[in-house]
Residue, then its C-alpha position, 0 to 999 in steps of 0.5 A: x555393714x562396713x565390710x559389706x560396703x568395702x567388699x561390694x559395688x554397693x550403690x545404695x542400701x535400704x535398712x529396715x526393721x522394727x523400732x528400737x533394733x539399732x538400725x540408726x546406730x548401726x548405720x551411724x557407726x558404719x558411716x563414721x568408720x568409713x568417713x575416718x578411712x576417707x579422711x585417712x585417704x584409705x577410701x575414695x571420697x564419696x557423697x552421702x545422701x541420707x533420707x529418713x522416710x519417716x520425715x517425708x510426706x510422700x515416698x516420691x519426695x525422696x527424689x527431691x532430696x536426692x537432687x538437692x543433696x547430690x546435684x545441689x538443685x531443687x526440683x519437684x518430685x516429678x521432675x526429679x524422677 
């Protein structure tokens, strides 16, 4: 995953699979490696927006979380779209 992030114009990633296959651990490890390289000035700064779909009552609420994280504003799901 880390190599994929570095060698593409990856703007977002969707990780899916059955429970217990290591999705969260894989993403956490990749983000840790990327963060370490950012801290060493090997990669540019970036803003991370993590959304756990299991914690959203509706998929539309992802827009609210994105606005909160990236823009530091609170909007309803409809206005955030």
